[in-house]
MITIPA-714969 format. One line per field, with one value per residue (C-alpha): residue in one letter; z, x, y. Coordinates in nm, 4 decimals, m for minus. Each point is the difference from the previous one (the first is absolute). Layout:
N
code	[A	...]
zz	[Z	...]
xx	[X	...]
yy	[Y	...]
//
This chain:
384
code	[M	E	N	T	E	L	Q	S	V	E	N	D	E	R	T	R	I	M	L	D	A	T	P	M	A	C	S	I	W	D	A	N	G	V	M	L	D	C	N	L	E	A	L	K	I	M	G	L	S	E	K	S	D	Y	I	E	H	F	Y	D	L	N	P	E	Y	Q	P	D	G	K	S	T	R	E	K	V	T	T	L	I	K	Q	T	F	D	T	G	Y	E	R	F	E	W	M	Y	R	T	A	S	G	E	P	L	P	V	E	T	T	L	V	R	V	S	W	K	G	S	W	H	I	A	A	Y	S	R	D	L	R	E	I	K	A	K	E	A	E	A	K	E	A	E	D	R	M	R	I	M	L	D	T	M	P	F	A	T	Y	F	H	N	E	D	G	R	L	S	D	C	N	Q	R	A	V	T	F	F	G	C	K	D	K	L	E	L	L	A	K	F	H	S	L	S	P	E	Y	Q	R	N	G	K	R	S	K	E	Q	A	Y	E	E	I	R	K	A	F	S	N	G	K	N	V	F	F	W	D	H	L	R	V	D	G	T	P	L	P	T	E	I	T	L	L	R	V	Q	W	K	N	G	Y	R	V	V	A	Y	A	R	D	L	S	A	L	T	E	T	R	D	N	L	A	R	I	M	A	I	V	D	G	S	P	V	M	S	I	Y	L	G	A	Q	G	N	I	A	Y	M	N	P	A	V	S	A	V	S	G	W	S	I	E	E	L	S	A	H	G	L	Q	L	M	F	S	A	D	N	W	Q	Q	L	N	Q	E	Y	I	A	K	A	R	K	N	R	D	A	H	F	E	V	R	M	N	I	V	T	K	N	G	E	S	R	E	L	L	F	V	V	F	S	V	H	Q	H	S	G	V	A	L	L	G	R	D	I	T	E	L	K	M	N	E	K]
zz	[m6.8273	0.0820	0.3841	m0.1183	m0.1633	0.3194	0.2292	m0.2330	m0.0006	0.3599	0.0203	m0.1543	0.1837	0.3155	m0.1433	m0.1105	0.3881	0.0899	m0.2218	0.0306	0.3962	m0.0451	0.1748	m0.2736	m0.3545	m0.1994	m0.3620	m0.2967	m0.2557	m0.2912	m0.1728	m0.3041	0.3147	m0.0456	0.3597	m0.0026	0.3499	0.2948	0.3608	0.1540	0.2093	m0.2698	m0.1432	0.3634	0.0227	m0.3605	0.0407	m0.2460	m0.0455	m0.2703	m0.0541	m0.3775	0.1183	0.1422	m0.3010	m0.2868	0.1231	0.2445	m0.1838	0.0747	0.3489	0.0302	m0.0844	m0.3450	0.2122	0.3327	0.2820	m0.1217	m0.3268	m0.1955	m0.2972	0.2052	m0.2699	m0.0333	0.3457	m0.0305	m0.2815	0.2094	0.3260	m0.1686	m0.1981	0.3160	0.1926	m0.2327	0.0013	0.3937	0.0977	0.2409	0.0388	0.2236	m0.0209	0.0445	m0.2969	m0.0184	m0.1151	m0.0168	0.0765	m0.2037	0.1774	m0.0564	0.3480	m0.0718	0.1756	0.1420	0.0591	0.0876	m0.2773	m0.0326	m0.2989	0.0217	m0.3185	0.0131	m0.1626	m0.0743	m0.2255	m0.1695	m0.1021	0.2554	0.0464	0.2406	0.3555	0.0889	0.3735	0.1042	0.3084	0.0715	0.1362	0.0227	0.3713	0.0742	m0.2447	0.1729	0.3246	m0.1826	m0.1191	0.3853	0.1155	m0.2651	m0.0013	0.4081	m0.0457	m0.1853	0.1799	0.2699	m0.2167	m0.0792	0.3863	0.0332	m0.1924	0.0529	0.3818	0.1176	0.1338	m0.0911	0.0422	m0.0754	0.0697	0.1430	0.0082	0.3162	m0.2040	0.0255	m0.3972	m0.1451	m0.1800	m0.1269	0.0726	m0.1096	m0.2087	0.3441	0.1124	m0.3981	0.0535	0.3584	m0.0846	m0.3621	m0.2168	m0.3391	0.0348	0.2467	m0.1487	0.0689	0.3843	0.0308	m0.1350	0.1721	0.3488	0.2255	m0.1706	0.1372	0.3327	0.0925	0.1573	0.3782	0.1509	0.2828	0.2806	m0.1831	m0.1143	m0.3680	m0.2263	m0.0999	0.2805	0.1802	m0.2476	0.0569	0.3992	m0.0811	m0.2185	0.1702	0.3117	m0.1960	m0.1014	0.3284	0.1736	m0.2430	m0.0531	0.0572	m0.0146	m0.0398	m0.1308	m0.2909	m0.1928	m0.3820	m0.3327	m0.2986	m0.3273	m0.0266	0.3004	0.2105	0.3576	0.0928	0.3349	0.0812	0.2562	m0.1232	0.1182	m0.0819	0.0255	m0.0333	m0.2481	m0.1120	m0.4009	m0.1959	0.2321	0.2146	0.1157	m0.1221	0.1928	m0.1614	0.0503	0.0098	m0.0026	0.1134	m0.1692	0.3912	m0.2444	0.0978	0.4210	m0.0152	m0.1684	0.2465	0.2907	m0.1179	m0.0886	0.3375	0.1620	m0.1587	0.1467	0.3504	m0.0757	m0.0807	0.3057	0.2306	m0.0760	m0.0080	0.2942	m0.0152	0.2356	m0.1166	0.1670	m0.1390	0.2833	m0.1179	m0.0064	0.4062	0.0609	0.0729	m0.1547	m0.2385	m0.1494	0.1307	m0.2003	0.2130	m0.0777	0.3067	0.2588	m0.1254	0.0264	0.3267	0.1990	0.0611	m0.1561	m0.2334	0.2720	0.2711	m0.2270	m0.1414	0.3232	0.1769	m0.2945	m0.1422	0.2704	0.1597	m0.2609	0.1076	0.2598	0.0901	m0.1305	m0.3533	0.0045	0.0497	m0.2733	m0.2265	0.0471	m0.0202	m0.2246	m0.2750	0.0429	0.0430	m0.2639	m0.2244	0.0858	m0.1040	m0.3728	m0.2371	m0.1286	0.3416	m0.0433	0.3004	0.0998	0.3510	0.2365	0.3001	0.2844	0.0920	0.3351	m0.0937	0.2613	0.1688	0.0250	m0.2499	m0.1445	m0.3970	m0.2838	m0.2751	m0.3430	0.0246	m0.3850	0.1280	m0.2655	m0.0783	m0.1755	m0.0748	m0.1422	0.2786	0.2457	0.1490	0.0546	m0.0734	0.1986	m0.1234	0.2345	m0.1177	0.3228	m0.0747	0.3497	m0.1650	m0.2605	0.2216	0.2191	m0.2903	m0.1401	0.3170]
xx	[m4.4066	m0.1874	0.1063	0.3576	m0.0254	m0.1782	0.2649	0.2953	m0.1813	m0.0398	0.3994	0.0727	m0.1727	0.1606	0.3332	m0.1049	m0.1284	0.3403	0.1925	m0.1818	0.0522	0.3796	0.1668	0.2263	0.0318	m0.0405	m0.0179	m0.0105	0.2284	m0.0055	0.3685	m0.0028	0.0072	m0.3481	m0.1698	m0.3574	m0.1620	0.0921	m0.1592	m0.1879	0.3446	0.1640	m0.2117	m0.0012	0.4317	m0.0134	m0.2894	m0.2224	m0.3356	m0.0317	0.1701	m0.0047	0.2354	0.2516	0.0335	m0.0122	0.2269	0.1980	0.3750	m0.1107	m0.0486	0.3507	0.3353	0.1658	0.3161	0.0154	0.2477	0.2239	0.0584	m0.2084	m0.2559	m0.3593	m0.1573	0.3127	m0.0013	m0.3547	0.0921	0.2886	m0.1286	m0.3375	0.2393	0.2068	m0.2931	m0.1538	0.3134	0.1153	m0.3840	0.0765	0.1816	0.0040	0.1040	m0.0410	m0.1729	m0.1354	m0.2994	m0.1350	m0.3800	m0.2786	0.1516	0.3332	0.1244	0.2787	m0.0966	0.2686	m0.1460	0.1172	m0.1214	m0.0043	m0.0761	m0.1448	m0.0756	m0.3294	m0.2227	m0.2995	m0.2583	0.1715	0.3032	0.3399	m0.1004	0.2129	m0.1562	0.1654	m0.0332	0.1071	0.0501	m0.0199	0.3573	m0.0494	m0.0430	0.2706	0.2658	m0.1317	0.1254	0.3176	0.0225	m0.0714	0.2809	0.2531	m0.0409	0.0377	0.3140	0.1537	m0.0721	0.1711	0.2975	0.0179	0.0309	0.1933	0.2767	0.0264	0.0209	0.3420	0.1443	0.0390	m0.2741	m0.0147	m0.1926	0.0727	m0.1757	m0.0182	0.2928	0.2176	m0.0049	m0.0444	m0.3186	m0.0005	0.1219	m0.0172	0.2226	0.2039	0.1115	0.1147	0.2505	0.0193	0.2337	0.1467	m0.2018	m0.1014	m0.3528	m0.2607	0.0910	0.3929	m0.0819	m0.2622	0.2766	0.3245	m0.1992	0.1706	0.3410	m0.0559	0.1034	0.3777	0.0497	m0.0184	m0.2106	0.2052	m0.1299	0.1877	m0.2478	m0.0584	m0.2097	m0.2681	m0.0903	m0.0179	m0.2093	m0.2776	0.0336	m0.1237	m0.2549	m0.1474	0.0264	m0.2415	m0.2240	m0.0536	0.0057	m0.1017	0.2324	0.4135	0.2414	0.3794	0.3406	0.0985	0.3193	m0.1226	0.2375	m0.0606	0.0416	0.3094	0.1705	m0.0462	m0.1302	m0.2858	m0.1266	m0.3650	m0.2681	m0.2836	m0.3733	m0.2010	m0.4070	m0.1914	m0.3296	m0.2531	0.0221	m0.2535	m0.1053	0.3357	0.2719	0.3188	0.2515	0.0624	0.3626	0.1353	0.3469	0.1381	0.3714	0.2039	0.3337	0.0152	m0.1103	0.2715	0.2355	m0.0174	m0.0004	0.3156	0.1592	m0.0858	0.1311	0.3286	m0.0090	m0.0748	0.3168	0.1577	m0.1320	0.0149	0.3817	0.1101	0.1849	m0.1890	m0.2659	m0.3662	m0.3108	m0.3303	m0.2800	m0.3934	m0.2497	m0.0670	0.3800	0.0503	0.3228	m0.1048	0.3426	0.3581	0.2840	0.2653	0.2235	m0.1669	0.0362	0.4067	0.0324	m0.2252	0.1317	m0.4140	m0.1899	m0.2933	m0.2347	0.1304	m0.0458	m0.3529	m0.1472	0.1729	0.0026	0.3072	0.0676	0.2117	0.2396	m0.0268	0.0301	m0.3033	0.1140	0.1113	m0.3370	m0.2132	0.2008	0.0326	m0.4248	m0.1134	0.2085	0.0801	m0.2978	m0.2983	0.1095	0.1003	m0.3478	m0.1622	0.1384	0.0351	0.2982	0.2080	0.3440	0.2067	0.3617	0.1260	0.3078	m0.0733	0.1272	m0.1050	0.0668	0.0118	m0.0441	0.2992	0.0156	0.2513	m0.1413	0.0110	m0.0961	m0.1821	m0.1337	m0.3564	m0.1365	m0.4516	m0.2062	m0.3892	m0.1600	m0.2922	m0.1587	m0.0504	0.0076	0.2861	0.3512	0.3509	0.3784	0.2952	0.3108	0.3452	0.2731	0.2238	0.2465	0.2907	m0.0342	0.0087	0.2875	0.1875	m0.0910	0.1433]
yy	[m3.8618	0.2866	m0.0720	m0.0465	0.3846	0.1098	m0.1459	0.1841	0.3378	m0.0601	m0.0278	0.2624	0.2341	m0.1340	0.0326	0.3661	0.0953	m0.1808	0.1929	0.3685	m0.0873	m0.0056	0.2976	m0.0721	0.1297	m0.2805	m0.0679	m0.2861	m0.0038	m0.2454	m0.1598	0.3163	0.2972	0.0772	0.0952	m0.1670	0.0606	0.2502	m0.0072	0.3119	0.0513	0.0460	0.2834	0.1663	0.0629	0.0769	0.2740	m0.1931	m0.0599	m0.2250	m0.3063	0.1242	0.2703	m0.2112	m0.3070	0.2522	0.2923	m0.2416	0.1242	0.3260	m0.0264	m0.0951	0.2208	m0.0508	m0.1569	m0.1715	0.1032	m0.2320	0.2175	m0.2841	0.0328	m0.0898	m0.1518	m0.2501	m0.0702	m0.0718	m0.2976	m0.0819	m0.1172	m0.1518	m0.2288	m0.0547	m0.0696	m0.2719	m0.1382	m0.0134	0.0285	0.2913	0.3256	0.2761	0.3781	0.3530	0.1945	0.3760	0.0927	0.3214	0.1027	0.1243	0.3382	m0.0005	m0.1383	m0.2817	m0.2707	m0.2638	m0.3862	m0.3244	m0.2184	m0.3503	m0.2259	m0.3302	m0.2652	m0.1225	m0.2283	0.1808	m0.1180	m0.3044	0.1641	0.1962	0.4011	0.1917	0.1611	0.3547	0.0773	0.3231	0.1386	0.4049	0.1193	0.3775	m0.0036	m0.2628	0.2147	0.3505	m0.1587	m0.1276	0.3536	0.1856	m0.2110	0.0259	0.3591	m0.0246	m0.1830	0.2098	0.2992	m0.2332	m0.0483	0.3810	0.0509	m0.2765	0.0991	0.3555	m0.0656	0.1569	m0.3182	m0.3525	m0.2237	m0.3694	m0.3042	m0.3738	m0.2958	m0.2239	m0.2111	0.3308	0.0117	0.3954	0.0200	0.3506	0.3764	0.3632	0.1604	0.2311	m0.3736	m0.0561	0.3609	m0.0782	m0.3317	0.1556	m0.2411	0.0239	m0.0748	m0.2289	m0.3650	0.0577	0.0975	m0.2996	m0.2253	0.1562	0.0729	m0.2218	0.0114	0.3942	m0.1062	m0.0989	m0.3400	0.0962	0.2574	0.1685	m0.2105	m0.3020	m0.2040	m0.0693	0.2685	m0.2757	m0.1571	0.3382	0.1480	m0.3179	0.0545	0.3844	m0.0716	m0.3022	0.2195	0.3040	m0.2799	m0.1153	0.3503	0.2183	0.2705	m0.0654	0.2726	m0.0213	0.0916	m0.2191	0.0175	0.0145	0.0463	0.1907	m0.2200	0.1664	m0.1739	0.3825	m0.0681	0.1010	0.0636	m0.0198	0.0090	m0.2341	0.0334	m0.3311	0.0204	m0.2992	0.1234	m0.2367	m0.1161	m0.1832	m0.3264	0.0203	0.2407	0.1944	0.2010	0.3190	0.1898	0.3431	0.0588	0.2853	0.1114	0.0982	0.0441	0.3971	m0.0877	m0.2985	0.2246	0.3258	m0.2752	m0.1363	0.3716	0.0566	m0.3145	0.1564	0.3279	m0.1059	m0.2484	0.3371	0.1753	m0.2541	m0.0608	0.3616	0.1477	0.3134	0.0716	m0.0992	0.0967	0.0522	0.1623	m0.0563	0.2067	m0.0229	0.0218	m0.3648	m0.1641	m0.1944	m0.0867	m0.0087	m0.1383	m0.2144	0.2977	0.1857	m0.2484	m0.0487	0.3660	0.0307	m0.2822	m0.0249	m0.3186	0.0527	m0.1458	0.2524	0.3225	m0.1605	m0.0283	0.3292	0.2517	0.1823	0.2420	m0.3076	0.1333	0.3760	0.2194	0.1045	0.3584	m0.1459	m0.2218	0.3137	0.2191	m0.2688	m0.1402	0.3440	0.2098	m0.2716	m0.2746	0.1876	0.2325	m0.2710	m0.2052	0.3883	0.1068	m0.2609	0.1254	0.1234	m0.1988	0.0862	m0.0468	m0.0325	m0.0718	m0.1376	m0.2177	m0.3676	m0.1644	m0.3772	m0.2427	m0.0081	0.4049	0.0687	0.3215	m0.0185	0.2674	m0.0767	0.1540	m0.0145	0.0354	0.0703	m0.0200	m0.0746	m0.3132	0.2097	m0.3361	m0.1766	0.3183	m0.1208	0.1389	m0.1618	0.0715	m0.0923	m0.0129	0.0069	m0.0171	0.2433	m0.0168	m0.1330	0.2404	0.3164	m0.1856	m0.0107	0.3889	0.1191]
//
């Protein structure tokens, strides 16, 4: 009998040593929801020195309500009852230490047999450090989200399969969508069926994304559509970035609508100038012939190539060229407001003399000079 009692005491002592050495807060509860015992780690994380303080004031070491809005007392009763039924429960819990500091823990309840009856063993892991790191990560993510959403150009992310995984707020307005969900859902429909090179947009997009994943960067022109169907010419820059355990491609889209409109307007203007019977000549900052329309060759008989190689003096006598160059072109180059009208004869390639009315003026944005010449030979003959 004495040996049995001694062995029981030794077992209880070993159990006590193991319990107190456990690096988790541990406690034992009965079926009525009363705490019977706890280990030293429980006292440590609570900022207590006596077990009686923890056991007798357990509910004082909890907020009245848990983060989910449920009463702490009611939830303790419910969880203990559930554990007696299921044998195992795991959940997050919020304590309050003796100093009033919030103490988030992960608690595991296990149904155990102790001294001839069923009890609940509670094991709680301190989550303060983990929660602090999570809060830091969330704060960093929030900062990055703010920076991303306030960037002045549309930005979005592609997975390796080409799917859109995220975007900034600028991308939403860029494509005319009402929110990010609409953009993510409709992104692949925001391109025409074919790109300008004749390839299907879906196939071309996948090819461009694969290039970015392979090379790290890819810049190209892309025809998009706004959600209302309006054409949206863009320059796309794709960059491969590391993301968690893999890679993503981040896309930066630049609206080229204004540039395209300017280019189209310029093309229309050039078409008008090229088709005009008025000679149009533009001299660059160094006096070089930067542009001549076909009318120059049609009136003078000299080819564009010949005039480009030997200069405008091919069309003039030495005296006329000196006068035009020094009195008008040179002055127009120095005076941005200069504007001259002068009548002067040219000599065609076959030696014929023709009278032209020249308008000479400064193109000050580019330090150049423009000459517009109209053949008035027949007009003068009719007047005579």
